C-alpha positions as CSV (number, residue, x, y, z in Angstrom):
1,X,0.0,0.0,0.0
2,X,1.4,3.4,-1.0
3,X,1.8,6.5,1.1
4,X,-0.2,8.6,-1.3
5,X,-3.9,8.2,-0.4
6,X,-5.7,7.7,-3.7
7,X,-9.4,7.0,-4.4
8,X,-11.4,6.4,-7.6
9,X,-13.8,9.1,-6.4
10,X,-11.1,11.7,-6.0
11,X,-8.9,13.5,-8.5
12,X,-5.5,14.7,-7.2
13,X,-4.1,17.5,-9.2
14,X,-0.4,18.4,-8.6
15,X,1.0,21.5,-10.3
16,X,3.3,24.5,-9.9
17,X,1.7,27.9,-10.1
18,X,4.8,28.9,-12.0
19,X,3.7,26.7,-14.9
20,X,1.4,28.2,-17.5
21,X,0.1,24.8,-18.4
22,X,-0.5,24.0,-14.7
23,X,-2.6,27.1,-14.3
24,X,-4.4,26.5,-17.6
25,X,-5.5,22.9,-16.8
26,X,-6.6,23.7,-13.3
27,X,-10.2,24.8,-14.4
28,X,-10.5,21.5,-16.3
29,X,-9.6,19.6,-13.1
30,X,-12.3,21.6,-11.3
31,X,-14.8,20.5,-13.9
32,X,-14.5,16.8,-12.9
33,X,-17.4,15.2,-11.1
34,X,-15.0,13.8,-8.6
35,X,-13.8,15.3,-5.3
36,X,-10.7,17.4,-6.1
37,X,-7.5,17.7,-4.1
38,X,-5.3,20.4,-5.5
39,X,-1.6,20.5,-4.6
40,X,0.4,23.6,-5.6
41,X,3.9,22.5,-4.9
42,X,5.0,26.1,-4.7
43,X,3.1,26.3,-1.4
44,X,2.7,22.7,-0.3
45,X,5.8,20.4,-0.1
46,X,5.5,16.8,-1.2
47,X,7.5,14.2,0.7
48,X,10.3,12.3,-1.1
49,X,8.4,9.0,-0.7
50,X,5.3,10.5,-2.3
51,X,7.4,11.8,-5.2
52,X,8.7,8.3,-5.8
53,X,5.2,6.9,-5.7
54,X,4.0,9.5,-8.2
55,X,6.8,8.6,-10.6
56,X,5.8,5.0,-10.2
57,X,2.1,5.7,-10.9
58,X,3.0,7.8,-14.0
59,X,5.3,5.0,-15.0
60,X,8.3,7.4,-15.7
61,X,11.7,7.9,-14.2
62,X,11.6,10.7,-11.7
63,X,13.7,13.0,-13.8
64,X,11.2,12.9,-16.6
65,X,8.6,14.7,-14.4
66,X,10.7,17.9,-14.5
67,X,11.6,20.3,-17.2
68,X,15.3,19.9,-18.3
69,X,15.2,23.3,-20.0
70,X,14.1,25.0,-16.9
71,X,16.6,23.0,-14.9
72,X,19.4,24.3,-17.1
73,X,18.2,27.9,-16.5
74,X,18.7,27.2,-12.8
75,X,22.2,26.0,-13.5
76,X,21.3,22.3,-13.3
77,X,23.0,20.5,-16.2
78,X,21.8,17.1,-17.5
79,X,19.0,16.5,-15.0
80,X,18.8,12.9,-16.1
81,X,22.3,12.2,-14.8
82,X,21.3,13.0,-11.2
83,X,20.5,10.3,-8.7
84,X,17.2,10.0,-7.0
85,X,18.3,11.7,-3.7
86,X,19.8,14.6,-5.6
87,X,16.7,15.0,-7.8
88,X,14.5,15.1,-4.7
89,X,16.6,17.8,-3.2
90,X,16.6,19.8,-6.5
91,X,12.8,19.7,-6.9
92,X,12.2,20.6,-3.2
93,X,14.4,23.7,-3.7
94,X,13.0,24.4,-7.3
95,X,9.4,23.3,-7.4
96,X,8.8,25.3,-10.6
97,X,10.7,22.5,-12.4
98,X,7.3,20.7,-12.5
99,X,6.1,22.3,-15.7
100,X,3.7,19.4,-16.6
101,X,1.0,19.0,-14.0
102,X,0.2,15.5,-12.7
103,X,-3.3,14.2,-12.3
104,X,-4.1,11.1,-10.3
105,X,-7.3,9.2,-10.0
106,X,-7.2,5.9,-8.1
107,X,-4.3,3.9,-9.5
108,X,-4.2,5.9,-12.8
109,X,-1.9,8.9,-13.1
110,X,-0.8,11.0,-16.0
111,X,1.8,13.7,-16.6
112,X,-0.1,16.3,-18.5
113,X,1.6,17.7,-21.7
114,X,-1.5,19.3,-23.3
115,X,-4.7,20.8,-21.8
116,X,-6.9,18.0,-23.0
117,X,-4.8,15.2,-21.5
118,X,-6.7,15.5,-18.2
119,X,-9.8,14.1,-19.9
120,X,-8.0,10.7,-20.2
121,X,-9.0,10.3,-16.5
122,X,-12.6,11.2,-17.1
123,X,-15.3,8.6,-17.9
124,X,-15.6,8.1,-21.6
125,X,-19.3,7.6,-21.5
126,X,-20.0,11.3,-20.8
127,X,-21.6,10.5,-17.4
128,X,-19.5,13.2,-15.7
129,X,-21.1,16.0,-17.8
130,X,-24.5,17.7,-17.0
131,X,-27.1,16.2,-19.5
132,X,-29.8,18.6,-18.5
133,X,-31.6,20.6,-21.3
134,X,-30.3,23.8,-19.9
135,X,-26.6,22.6,-20.0
136,X,-27.1,21.3,-23.5
137,X,-28.6,24.6,-24.6
138,X,-26.0,26.7,-22.9
139,X,-23.2,24.6,-24.2
140,X,-24.6,24.6,-27.7
141,X,-24.6,20.8,-27.7
142,X,-26.9,18.9,-30.0
143,X,-29.5,16.9,-28.1
144,X,-29.2,13.4,-29.5
145,X,-31.6,11.8,-27.0
146,X,-34.9,10.6,-28.4
147,X,-38.1,9.8,-26.7
148,X,-40.8,7.4,-27.8
149,X,-43.1,10.1,-29.1
150,X,-40.5,11.3,-31.6
151,X,-40.1,7.8,-32.9
152,X,-43.8,7.3,-33.3
153,X,-44.3,10.6,-35.1
154,X,-41.5,9.7,-37.6
155,X,-40.9,6.0,-38.0
156,X,-38.0,6.7,-40.4
157,X,-36.1,8.7,-37.7
158,X,-33.5,6.3,-36.5
């Protein structure tokens, strides 16, 4: 059992408020039907053990979670050459290196490279979106639901 408390009914969103992508994806995280736990690593420190668990959930080496370009701007050359302990020290001192936010839902986690990546954790059946007539109208969605009266009025309407 991991140290990071995960639940299928909760979305954990980890980002740096120094990342434009992190700030841009935050409203998408809020749109989920799941309980949301937001961790801004500029203000809330993540333990070393949790970082290792996150890297395991995302299925990437720890160094791939952080921006090598930004690391070089901070004087950190070849971030992939650092050992785990050194990487953990580096990210704790430079949380802005997390330029790609991380979203975790249950045992699934992704490192977000584009805004729409977060939807990979949403249900694909659309059940997490408001199907009410007002929401469909306001969102300019086409109402594709049919009722029996429509089918009786026009039997060719499939």
